[in-house]
PDB file of N, CA, C and O in Angstrom:
ATOM      1  N   MET A   1     -44.477  62.092  32.492  1.00  0.00           N
ATOM      2  CA  MET A   1     -43.805  61.411  31.402  1.00  0.00           C
ATOM      3  C   MET A   1     -42.643  62.269  30.913  1.00  0.00           C
ATOM      4  O   MET A   1     -42.703  63.499  30.935  1.00  0.00           O
ATOM      5  N   THR A   2     -41.605  61.603  30.481  1.00  0.00           N
ATOM      6  CA  THR A   2     -40.434  62.310  29.984  1.00  0.00           C
ATOM      7  C   THR A   2     -40.664  62.764  28.547  1.00  0.00           C
ATOM      8  O   THR A   2     -41.513  62.223  27.838  1.00  0.00           O
ATOM      9  N   SER A   3     -39.904  63.751  28.139  1.00  0.00           N
ATOM     10  CA  SER A   3     -40.041  64.296  26.791  1.00  0.00           C
ATOM     11  C   SER A   3     -39.552  63.304  25.743  1.00  0.00           C
ATOM     12  O   SER A   3     -38.859  62.336  26.055  1.00  0.00           O
ATOM     13  N   CYS A   4     -39.924  63.565  24.509  1.00  0.00           N
ATOM     14  CA  CYS A   4     -39.507  62.755  23.363  1.00  0.00           C
ATOM     15  C   CYS A   4     -38.003  62.961  23.137  1.00  0.00           C
ATOM     16  O   CYS A   4     -37.484  64.026  23.472  1.00  0.00           O
ATOM     17  N   PRO A   5     -37.295  61.983  22.584  1.00  0.00           N
ATOM     18  CA  PRO A   5     -35.874  62.167  22.296  1.00  0.00           C
ATOM     19  C   PRO A   5     -35.585  63.366  21.382  1.00  0.00           C
ATOM     20  O   PRO A   5     -34.475  63.898  21.395  1.00  0.00           O
ATOM     21  N   CYS A   6     -36.575  63.791  20.591  1.00  0.00           N
ATOM     22  CA  CYS A   6     -36.369  64.949  19.725  1.00  0.00           C
ATOM     23  C   CYS A   6     -36.472  66.260  20.495  1.00  0.00           C
ATOM     24  O   CYS A   6     -36.159  67.317  19.947  1.00  0.00           O
ATOM     25  N   GLY A   7     -36.907  66.214  21.765  1.00  0.00           N
ATOM     26  CA  GLY A   7     -36.968  67.406  22.595  1.00  0.00           C
ATOM     27  C   GLY A   7     -38.369  67.959  22.803  1.00  0.00           C
ATOM     28  O   GLY A   7     -38.554  68.843  23.640  1.00  0.00           O
ATOM     29  N   LEU A   8     -39.365  67.467  22.066  1.00  0.00           N
ATOM     30  CA  LEU A   8     -40.731  67.957  22.223  1.00  0.00           C
ATOM     31  C   LEU A   8     -41.420  67.265  23.394  1.00  0.00           C
ATOM     32  O   LEU A   8     -41.103  66.123  23.727  1.00  0.00           O
ATOM     33  N   ASP A   9     -42.369  67.972  24.018  1.00  0.00           N
ATOM     34  CA  ASP A   9     -43.146  67.394  25.107  1.00  0.00           C
ATOM     35  C   ASP A   9     -44.149  66.387  24.543  1.00  0.00           C
ATOM     36  O   ASP A   9     -44.620  66.530  23.414  1.00  0.00           O
ATOM     37  N   VAL A  10     -44.466  65.378  25.335  1.00  0.00           N
ATOM     38  CA  VAL A  10     -45.435  64.359  24.935  1.00  0.00           C
ATOM     39  C   VAL A  10     -46.573  64.311  25.932  1.00  0.00           C
ATOM     40  O   VAL A  10     -46.463  64.813  27.051  1.00  0.00           O
ATOM     41  N   ARG A  11     -47.674  63.696  25.508  1.00  0.00           N
ATOM     42  CA  ARG A  11     -48.819  63.520  26.391  1.00  0.00           C
ATOM     43  C   ARG A  11     -49.454  62.158  26.115  1.00  0.00           C
ATOM     44  O   ARG A  11     -49.292  61.589  25.036  1.00  0.00           O
ATOM     45  N   LEU A  12     -50.166  61.657  27.095  1.00  0.00           N
ATOM     46  CA  LEU A  12     -50.896  60.405  26.982  1.00  0.00           C
ATOM     47  C   LEU A  12     -52.340  60.741  26.654  1.00  0.00           C
ATOM     48  O   LEU A  12     -52.984  61.491  27.387  1.00  0.00           O
ATOM     49  N   ARG A  13     -52.852  60.197  25.565  1.00  0.00           N
ATOM     50  CA  ARG A  13     -54.232  60.459  25.141  1.00  0.00           C
ATOM     51  C   ARG A  13     -55.056  59.194  25.292  1.00  0.00           C
ATOM     52  O   ARG A  13     -54.501  58.101  25.402  1.00  0.00           O
ATOM     53  N   ALA A  14     -56.381  59.330  25.300  1.00  0.00           N
ATOM     54  CA  ALA A  14     -57.271  58.183  25.446  1.00  0.00           C
ATOM     55  C   ALA A  14     -58.562  58.411  24.672  1.00  0.00           C
ATOM     56  O   ALA A  14     -58.984  59.547  24.455  1.00  0.00           O
ATOM     57  N   ALA A  15     -59.174  57.319  24.263  1.00  0.00           N
ATOM     58  CA  ALA A  15     -60.472  57.358  23.597  1.00  0.00           C
ATOM     59  C   ALA A  15     -61.205  56.059  23.902  1.00  0.00           C
ATOM     60  O   ALA A  15     -60.588  55.004  24.050  1.00  0.00           O
ATOM     61  N   ARG A  16     -62.512  56.147  23.992  1.00  0.00           N
ATOM     62  CA  ARG A  16     -63.323  54.944  24.202  1.00  0.00           C
ATOM     63  C   ARG A  16     -63.369  54.142  22.908  1.00  0.00           C
ATOM     64  O   ARG A  16     -63.403  54.700  21.811  1.00  0.00           O
ATOM     65  N   VAL A  17     -63.369  52.826  23.060  1.00  0.00           N
ATOM     66  CA  VAL A  17     -63.480  51.939  21.904  1.00  0.00           C
ATOM     67  C   VAL A  17     -64.479  50.835  22.219  1.00  0.00           C
ATOM     68  O   VAL A  17     -64.821  50.579  23.373  1.00  0.00           O
ATOM     69  N   ARG A  18     -64.931  50.194  21.152  1.00  0.00           N
ATOM     70  CA  ARG A  18     -65.819  49.046  21.300  1.00  0.00           C
ATOM     71  C   ARG A  18     -65.394  48.019  20.258  1.00  0.00           C
ATOM     72  O   ARG A  18     -65.487  48.261  19.054  1.00  0.00           O
ATOM     73  N   LEU A  19     -64.925  46.869  20.739  1.00  0.00           N
ATOM     74  CA  LEU A  19     -64.455  45.798  19.870  1.00  0.00           C
ATOM     75  C   LEU A  19     -65.252  44.533  20.157  1.00  0.00           C
ATOM     76  O   LEU A  19     -65.296  44.065  21.295  1.00  0.00           O
ATOM     77  N   ASP A  20     -65.872  43.989  19.136  1.00  0.00           N
ATOM     78  CA  ASP A  20     -66.659  42.760  19.289  1.00  0.00           C
ATOM     79  C   ASP A  20     -67.633  42.856  20.458  1.00  0.00           C
ATOM     80  O   ASP A  20     -67.721  41.946  21.282  1.00  0.00           O
ATOM     81  N   ARG A  21     -68.349  43.948  20.520  1.00  0.00           N
ATOM     82  CA  ARG A  21     -69.349  44.216  21.550  1.00  0.00           C
ATOM     83  C   ARG A  21     -68.776  44.280  22.962  1.00  0.00           C
ATOM     84  O   ARG A  21     -69.495  44.081  23.941  1.00  0.00           O
ATOM     85  N   ARG A  22     -67.487  44.557  23.059  1.00  0.00           N
ATOM     86  CA  ARG A  22     -66.844  44.739  24.367  1.00  0.00           C
ATOM     87  C   ARG A  22     -66.357  46.172  24.465  1.00  0.00           C
ATOM     88  O   ARG A  22     -65.689  46.669  23.558  1.00  0.00           O
ATOM     89  N   ASN A  23     -66.688  46.838  25.563  1.00  0.00           N
ATOM     90  CA  ASN A  23     -66.248  48.204  25.786  1.00  0.00           C
ATOM     91  C   ASN A  23     -64.827  48.231  26.316  1.00  0.00           C
ATOM     92  O   ASN A  23     -64.372  47.302  26.983  1.00  0.00           O
ATOM     93  N   GLY A  24     -64.138  49.319  26.002  1.00  0.00           N
ATOM     94  CA  GLY A  24     -62.784  49.471  26.494  1.00  0.00           C
ATOM     95  C   GLY A  24     -62.270  50.869  26.233  1.00  0.00           C
ATOM     96  O   GLY A  24     -63.034  51.792  25.951  1.00  0.00           O
ATOM     97  N   VAL A  25     -60.968  51.004  26.332  1.00  0.00           N
ATOM     98  CA  VAL A  25     -60.327  52.292  26.131  1.00  0.00           C
ATOM     99  C   VAL A  25     -59.000  52.072  25.405  1.00  0.00           C
ATOM    100  O   VAL A  25     -58.302  51.085  25.636  1.00  0.00           O
ATOM    101  N   MET A  26     -58.673  53.012  24.526  1.00  0.00           N
ATOM    102  CA  MET A  26     -57.409  52.964  23.811  1.00  0.00           C
ATOM    103  C   MET A  26     -56.569  54.144  24.272  1.00  0.00           C
ATOM    104  O   MET A  26     -57.076  55.261  24.375  1.00  0.00           O
ATOM    105  N   HIS A  27     -55.295  53.911  24.548  1.00  0.00           N
ATOM    106  CA  HIS A  27     -54.361  54.960  24.957  1.00  0.00           C
ATOM    107  C   HIS A  27     -53.260  55.058  23.920  1.00  0.00           C
ATOM    108  O   HIS A  27     -52.878  54.053  23.322  1.00  0.00           O
ATOM    109  N   TRP A  28     -52.748  56.260  23.701  1.00  0.00           N
ATOM    110  CA  TRP A  28     -51.606  56.440  22.823  1.00  0.00           C
ATOM    111  C   TRP A  28     -50.808  57.642  23.284  1.00  0.00           C
ATOM    112  O   TRP A  28     -51.317  58.519  23.981  1.00  0.00           O
ATOM    113  N   ILE A  29     -49.537  57.664  22.878  1.00  0.00           N
ATOM    114  CA  ILE A  29     -48.639  58.753  23.228  1.00  0.00           C
ATOM    115  C   ILE A  29     -48.399  59.572  21.968  1.00  0.00           C
ATOM    116  O   ILE A  29     -48.144  59.022  20.897  1.00  0.00           O
ATOM    117  N   GLU A  30     -48.483  60.891  22.107  1.00  0.00           N
ATOM    118  CA  GLU A  30     -48.237  61.776  20.966  1.00  0.00           C
ATOM    119  C   GLU A  30     -47.565  63.049  21.451  1.00  0.00           C
ATOM    120  O   GLU A  30     -47.582  63.354  22.644  1.00  0.00           O
ATOM    121  N   HIS A  31     -46.966  63.801  20.512  1.00  0.00           N
ATOM    122  CA  HIS A  31     -46.411  65.108  20.853  1.00  0.00           C
ATOM    123  C   HIS A  31     -47.549  66.041  21.248  1.00  0.00           C
ATOM    124  O   HIS A  31     -48.694  65.835  20.846  1.00  0.00           O
ATOM    125  N   ARG A  32     -47.241  67.042  22.017  1.00  0.00           N
ATOM    126  CA  ARG A  32     -48.274  68.007  22.433  1.00  0.00           C
ATOM    127  C   ARG A  32     -48.882  68.754  21.252  1.00  0.00           C
ATOM    128  O   ARG A  32     -50.014  69.229  21.338  1.00  0.00           O
ATOM    129  N   ASP A  33     -48.137  68.864  20.145  1.00  0.00           N
ATOM    130  CA  ASP A  33     -48.697  69.542  18.979  1.00  0.00           C
ATOM    131  C   ASP A  33     -49.571  68.619  18.137  1.00  0.00           C
ATOM    132  O   ASP A  33     -50.096  69.048  17.110  1.00  0.00           O
ATOM    133  N   GLY A  34     -49.742  67.357  18.548  1.00  0.00           N
ATOM    134  CA  GLY A  34     -50.629  66.433  17.860  1.00  0.00           C
ATOM    135  C   GLY A  34     -49.943  65.518  16.867  1.00  0.00           C
ATOM    136  O   GLY A  34     -50.594  64.639  16.303  1.00  0.00           O
ATOM    137  N   SER A  35     -48.655  65.694  16.634  1.00  0.00           N
ATOM    138  CA  SER A  35     -47.946  64.837  15.688  1.00  0.00           C
ATOM    139  C   SER A  35     -47.503  63.546  16.369  1.00  0.00           C
ATOM    140  O   SER A  35     -47.514  63.441  17.596  1.00  0.00           O
ATOM    141  N   LYS A  36     -47.116  62.573  15.561  1.00  0.00           N
ATOM    142  CA  LYS A  36     -46.660  61.293  16.107  1.00  0.00           C
ATOM    143  C   LYS A  36     -45.296  61.449  16.754  1.00  0.00           C
ATOM    144  O   LYS A  36     -44.526  62.339  16.393  1.00  0.00           O
ATOM    145  N   VAL A  37     -45.002  60.583  17.707  1.00  0.00           N
ATOM    146  CA  VAL A  37     -43.712  60.637  18.395  1.00  0.00           C
ATOM    147  C   VAL A  37     -42.614  60.081  17.497  1.00  0.00           C
ATOM    148  O   VAL A  37     -42.873  59.269  16.609  1.00  0.00           O
ATOM    149  N   CYS A  38     -41.382  60.530  17.740  1.00  0.00           N
ATOM    150  CA  CYS A  38     -40.250  60.191  16.882  1.00  0.00           C
ATOM    151  C   CYS A  38     -39.828  58.734  16.925  1.00  0.00           C
ATOM    152  O   CYS A  38     -39.728  58.113  15.866  1.00  0.00           O
ATOM    153  N   PRO A  39     -39.574  58.155  18.089  1.00  0.00           N
ATOM    154  CA  PRO A  39     -39.076  56.779  18.043  1.00  0.00           C
ATOM    155  C   PRO A  39     -40.141  55.857  17.489  1.00  0.00           C
ATOM    156  O   PRO A  39     -41.298  55.896  17.906  1.00  0.00           O
ATOM    157  N   SER A  40     -39.738  55.037  16.554  1.00  0.00           N
ATOM    158  CA  SER A  40     -40.711  54.115  15.988  1.00  0.00           C
ATOM    159  C   SER A  40     -41.059  53.055  17.022  1.00  0.00           C
ATOM    160  O   SER A  40     -40.273  52.754  17.919  1.00  0.00           O
ATOM    161  N   GLY A  41     -42.216  52.517  16.880  1.00  0.00           N
ATOM    162  CA  GLY A  41     -42.668  51.502  17.821  1.00  0.00           C
ATOM    163  C   GLY A  41     -44.148  51.639  18.061  1.00  0.00           C
ATOM    164  O   GLY A  41     -44.750  52.655  17.714  1.00  0.00           O
ATOM    165  N   PRO A  42     -44.729  50.638  18.643  1.00  0.00           N
ATOM    166  CA  PRO A  42     -46.165  50.726  18.951  1.00  0.00           C
ATOM    167  C   PRO A  42     -46.389  51.535  20.221  1.00  0.00           C
ATOM    168  O   PRO A  42     -46.281  51.004  21.326  1.00  0.00           O
ATOM    169  N   TRP A  43     -46.695  52.795  20.069  1.00  0.00           N
ATOM    170  CA  TRP A  43     -46.932  53.656  21.227  1.00  0.00           C
ATOM    171  C   TRP A  43     -48.426  53.816  21.471  1.00  0.00           C
ATOM    172  O   TRP A  43     -48.916  54.919  21.713  1.00  0.00           O
ATOM    173  N   SER A  44     -49.141  52.697  21.403  1.00  0.00           N
ATOM    174  CA  SER A  44     -50.562  52.690  21.720  1.00  0.00           C
ATOM    175  C   SER A  44     -50.908  51.356  22.364  1.00  0.00           C
ATOM    176  O   SER A  44     -50.183  50.373  22.215  1.00  0.00           O
ATOM    177  N   SER A  45     -52.022  51.338  23.080  1.00  0.00           N
ATOM    178  CA  SER A  45     -52.486  50.106  23.716  1.00  0.00           C
ATOM    179  C   SER A  45     -54.000  50.159  23.841  1.00  0.00           C
ATOM    180  O   SER A  45     -54.597  51.236  23.864  1.00  0.00           O
ATOM    181  N   VAL A  46     -54.610  48.988  23.923  1.00  0.00           N
ATOM    182  CA  VAL A  46     -56.056  48.868  24.084  1.00  0.00           C
ATOM    183  C   VAL A  46     -56.326  47.972  25.282  1.00  0.00           C
ATOM    184  O   VAL A  46     -55.711  46.916  25.433  1.00  0.00           O
ATOM    185  N   ALA A  47     -57.241  48.398  26.122  1.00  0.00           N
ATOM    186  CA  ALA A  47     -57.663  47.606  27.272  1.00  0.00           C
ATOM    187  C   ALA A  47     -59.175  47.451  27.222  1.00  0.00           C
ATOM    188  O   ALA A  47     -59.904  48.433  27.074  1.00  0.00           O
ATOM    189  N   LEU A  48     -59.639  46.221  27.345  1.00  0.00           N
ATOM    190  CA  LEU A  48     -61.073  45.944  27.343  1.00  0.00           C
ATOM    191  C   LEU A  48     -61.525  45.561  28.740  1.00  0.00           C
ATOM    192  O   LEU A  48     -60.752  45.029  29.536  1.00  0.00           O
ATOM    193  N   LYS A  49     -62.776  45.837  29.020  1.00  0.00           N
ATOM    194  CA  LYS A  49     -63.334  45.502  30.328  1.00  0.00           C
ATOM    195  C   LYS A  49     -63.397  43.996  30.481  1.00  0.00           C
ATOM    196  O   LYS A  49     -63.601  43.302  29.485  1.00  0.00           O
ATOM    197  N   PRO A  50     -63.237  43.473  31.642  1.00  0.00           N
ATOM    198  CA  PRO A  50     -62.959  44.104  32.930  1.00  0.00           C
ATOM    199  C   PRO A  50     -61.488  44.498  33.037  1.00  0.00           C
ATOM    200  O   PRO A  50     -60.599  43.736  32.659  1.00  0.00           O
ATOM    201  N   TYR A  51     -61.249  45.694  33.555  1.00  0.00           N
ATOM    202  CA  TYR A  51     -59.889  46.201  33.703  1.00  0.00           C
ATOM    203  C   TYR A  51     -59.206  45.552  34.897  1.00  0.00           C
ATOM    204  O   TYR A  51     -59.883  45.168  35.851  1.00  0.00           O
ATOM    205  N   PRO A  52     -57.882  45.418  34.872  1.00  0.00           N
ATOM    206  CA  PRO A  52     -57.175  44.903  36.048  1.00  0.00           C
ATOM    207  C   PRO A  52     -57.408  45.793  37.268  1.00  0.00           C
ATOM    208  O   PRO A  52     -57.589  47.005  37.143  1.00  0.00           O
ATOM    209  N   LYS A  53     -57.401  45.188  38.422  1.00  0.00           N
ATOM    210  CA  LYS A  53     -57.708  45.903  39.662  1.00  0.00           C
ATOM    211  C   LYS A  53     -56.609  46.897  40.029  1.00  0.00           C
ATOM    212  O   LYS A  53     -56.901  48.019  40.444  1.00  0.00           O
ATOM    213  N   PHE A  54     -55.343  46.492  39.876  1.00  0.00           N
ATOM    214  CA  PHE A  54     -54.234  47.333  40.304  1.00  0.00           C
ATOM    215  C   PHE A  54     -53.755  48.229  39.160  1.00  0.00           C
ATOM    216  O   PHE A  54     -53.671  47.794  38.011  1.00  0.00           O
ATOM    217  N   GLN A  55     -53.443  49.483  39.487  1.00  0.00           N
ATOM    218  CA  GLN A  55     -53.028  50.469  38.483  1.00  0.00           C
ATOM    219  C   GLN A  55     -51.805  50.018  37.700  1.00  0.00           C
ATOM    220  O   GLN A  55     -51.749  50.200  36.484  1.00  0.00           O
ATOM    221  N   GLU A  56     -50.821  49.428  38.383  1.00  0.00           N
ATOM    222  CA  GLU A  56     -49.576  49.064  37.705  1.00  0.00           C
ATOM    223  C   GLU A  56     -49.760  47.918  36.711  1.00  0.00           C
ATOM    224  O   GLU A  56     -48.875  47.680  35.890  1.00  0.00           O
ATOM    225  N   GLU A  57     -50.882  47.205  36.763  1.00  0.00           N
ATOM    226  CA  GLU A  57     -51.153  46.117  35.823  1.00  0.00           C
ATOM    227  C   GLU A  57     -51.937  46.597  34.600  1.00  0.00           C
ATOM    228  O   GLU A  57     -52.103  45.837  33.645  1.00  0.00           O
ATOM    229  N   ARG A  58     -52.414  47.822  34.610  1.00  0.00           N
ATOM    230  CA  ARG A  58     -53.227  48.328  33.503  1.00  0.00           C
ATOM    231  C   ARG A  58     -52.367  48.650  32.293  1.00  0.00           C
ATOM    232  O   ARG A  58     -51.177  48.942  32.415  1.00  0.00           O
ATOM    233  N   GLU A  59     -52.990  48.591  31.123  1.00  0.00           N
ATOM    234  CA  GLU A  59     -52.260  48.734  29.862  1.00  0.00           C
ATOM    235  C   GLU A  59     -51.599  50.106  29.715  1.00  0.00           C
ATOM    236  O   GLU A  59     -50.477  50.199  29.218  1.00  0.00           O
ATOM    237  N   TYR A  60     -52.281  51.168  30.141  1.00  0.00           N
ATOM    238  CA  TYR A  60     -51.677  52.490  29.992  1.00  0.00           C
ATOM    239  C   TYR A  60     -50.454  52.643  30.890  1.00  0.00           C
ATOM    240  O   TYR A  60     -49.509  53.348  30.534  1.00  0.00           O
ATOM    241  N   ALA A  61     -50.462  51.990  32.054  1.00  0.00           N
ATOM    242  CA  ALA A  61     -49.303  52.049  32.947  1.00  0.00           C
ATOM    243  C   ALA A  61     -48.123  51.317  32.322  1.00  0.00           C
ATOM    244  O   ALA A  61     -46.985  51.772  32.432  1.00  0.00           O
ATOM    245  N   LYS A  62     -48.382  50.189  31.668  1.00  0.00           N
ATOM    246  CA  LYS A  62     -47.328  49.453  30.972  1.00  0.00           C
ATOM    247  C   LYS A  62     -46.759  50.295  29.833  1.00  0.00           C
ATOM    248  O   LYS A  62     -45.549  50.314  29.610  1.00  0.00           O
ATOM    249  N   LEU A  63     -47.637  50.989  29.117  1.00  0.00           N
ATOM    250  CA  LEU A  63     -47.214  51.852  28.017  1.00  0.00           C
ATOM    251  C   LEU A  63     -46.322  52.980  28.532  1.00  0.00           C
ATOM    252  O   LEU A  63     -45.291  53.277  27.928  1.00  0.00           O
ATOM    253  N   CYS A  64     -46.704  53.604  29.630  1.00  0.00           N
ATOM    254  CA  CYS A  64     -45.892  54.684  30.211  1.00  0.00           C
ATOM    255  C   CYS A  64     -44.551  54.166  30.708  1.00  0.00           C
ATOM    256  O   CYS A  64     -43.538  54.850  30.559  1.00  0.00           O
ATOM    257  N   ARG A  65     -44.520  52.977  31.291  1.00  0.00           N
ATOM    258  CA  ARG A  65     -43.251  52.400  31.731  1.00  0.00           C
ATOM    259  C   ARG A  65     -42.328  52.118  30.557  1.00  0.00           C
ATOM    260  O   ARG A  65     -41.122  52.350  30.649  1.00  0.00           O
ATOM    261  N   ARG A  66     -42.882  51.615  29.442  1.00  0.00           N
ATOM    262  CA  ARG A  66     -42.065  51.376  28.246  1.00  0.00           C
ATOM    263  C   ARG A  66     -41.497  52.684  27.726  1.00  0.00           C
ATOM    264  O   ARG A  66     -40.335  52.738  27.324  1.00  0.00           O
ATOM    265  N   TRP A  67     -42.307  53.742  27.729  1.00  0.00           N
ATOM    266  CA  TRP A  67     -41.868  55.051  27.248  1.00  0.00           C
ATOM    267  C   TRP A  67     -40.738  55.596  28.134  1.00  0.00           C
ATOM    268  O   TRP A  67     -39.724  56.074  27.625  1.00  0.00           O
ATOM    269  N   ASP A  68     -40.916  55.522  29.434  1.00  0.00           N
ATOM    270  CA  ASP A  68     -39.892  56.019  30.353  1.00  0.00           C
ATOM    271  C   ASP A  68     -38.606  55.205  30.256  1.00  0.00           C
ATOM    272  O   ASP A  68     -37.515  55.756  30.401  1.00  0.00           O
ATOM    273  N   ALA A  69     -38.721  53.903  30.013  1.00  0.00           N
ATOM    274  CA  ALA A  69     -37.534  53.066  29.830  1.00  0.00           C
ATOM    275  C   ALA A  69     -36.781  53.493  28.576  1.00  0.00           C
ATOM    276  O   ALA A  69     -35.550  53.512  28.577  1.00  0.00           O
ATOM    277  N   LEU A  70     -37.494  53.833  27.512  1.00  0.00           N
ATOM    278  CA  LEU A  70     -36.852  54.313  26.293  1.00  0.00           C
ATOM    279  C   LEU A  70     -36.141  55.628  26.557  1.00  0.00           C
ATOM    280  O   LEU A  70     -35.039  55.842  26.052  1.00  0.00           O
ATOM    281  N   ALA A  71     -36.741  56.505  27.332  1.00  0.00           N
ATOM    282  CA  ALA A  71     -36.124  57.801  27.638  1.00  0.00           C
ATOM    283  C   ALA A  71     -34.855  57.606  28.457  1.00  0.00           C
ATOM    284  O   ALA A  71     -33.865  58.305  28.241  1.00  0.00           O
ATOM    285  N   ARG A  72     -34.873  56.668  29.388  1.00  0.00           N
ATOM    286  CA  ARG A  72     -33.679  56.392  30.185  1.00  0.00           C
ATOM    287  C   ARG A  72     -32.553  55.846  29.306  1.00  0.00           C
ATOM    288  O   ARG A  72     -31.393  56.227  29.468  1.00  0.00           O
ATOM    289  N   LEU A  73     -32.902  54.946  28.366  1.00  0.00           N
ATOM    290  CA  LEU A  73     -31.893  54.419  27.456  1.00  0.00           C
ATOM    291  C   LEU A  73     -31.314  55.518  26.578  1.00  0.00           C
ATOM    292  O   LEU A  73     -30.120  55.516  26.279  1.00  0.00           O
ATOM    293  N   ASP A  74     -32.154  56.453  26.168  1.00  0.00           N
ATOM    294  CA  ASP A  74     -31.713  57.557  25.328  1.00  0.00           C
ATOM    295  C   ASP A  74     -30.744  58.464  26.101  1.00  0.00           C
ATOM    296  O   ASP A  74     -29.755  58.941  25.544  1.00  0.00           O
ATOM    297  N   GLU A  75     -31.041  58.700  27.400  1.00  0.00           N
ATOM    298  CA  GLU A  75     -30.171  59.536  28.212  1.00  0.00           C
ATOM    299  C   GLU A  75     -28.825  58.866  28.438  1.00  0.00           C
ATOM    300  O   GLU A  75     -27.800  59.546  28.465  1.00  0.00           O
ATOM    301  N   VAL A  76     -28.805  57.553  28.600  1.00  0.00           N
ATOM    302  CA  VAL A  76     -27.560  56.827  28.800  1.00  0.00           C
ATOM    303  C   VAL A  76     -26.710  56.874  27.529  1.00  0.00           C
ATOM    304  O   VAL A  76     -25.482  56.940  27.598  1.00  0.00           O
ATOM    305  N   GLY A  77     -27.370  56.839  26.370  1.00  0.00           N
ATOM    306  CA  GLY A  77     -26.655  56.859  25.094  1.00  0.00           C
ATOM    307  C   GLY A  77     -26.029  58.195  24.760  1.00  0.00           C
ATOM    308  O   GLY A  77     -25.176  58.267  23.876  1.00  0.00           O
ATOM    309  N   LYS A  78     -26.431  59.262  25.447  1.00  0.00           N
ATOM    310  CA  LYS A  78     -25.896  60.602  25.139  1.00  0.00           C
ATOM    311  C   LYS A  78     -24.546  60.816  25.759  1.00  0.00           C
ATOM    312  O   LYS A  78     -23.957  61.885  25.600  1.00  0.00           O
TER     313      LYS A  78
END
């Protein structure tokens, strides 16, 4: 994953969740120091079982693609 526009490194985190008796996982992007990322927006996603078969269809992959697209736009704007 590319760094935050502010220059800090970011990481993808995950935690198990249970919503309406359905198991799943929640992913979010944060700075390595644990603070929230600079660009505003929903930088989290939730996926409930059954998960999609292909990796590129999974929620965390979509989240990472959105993040990388934002980084590319930021680089073009500089």
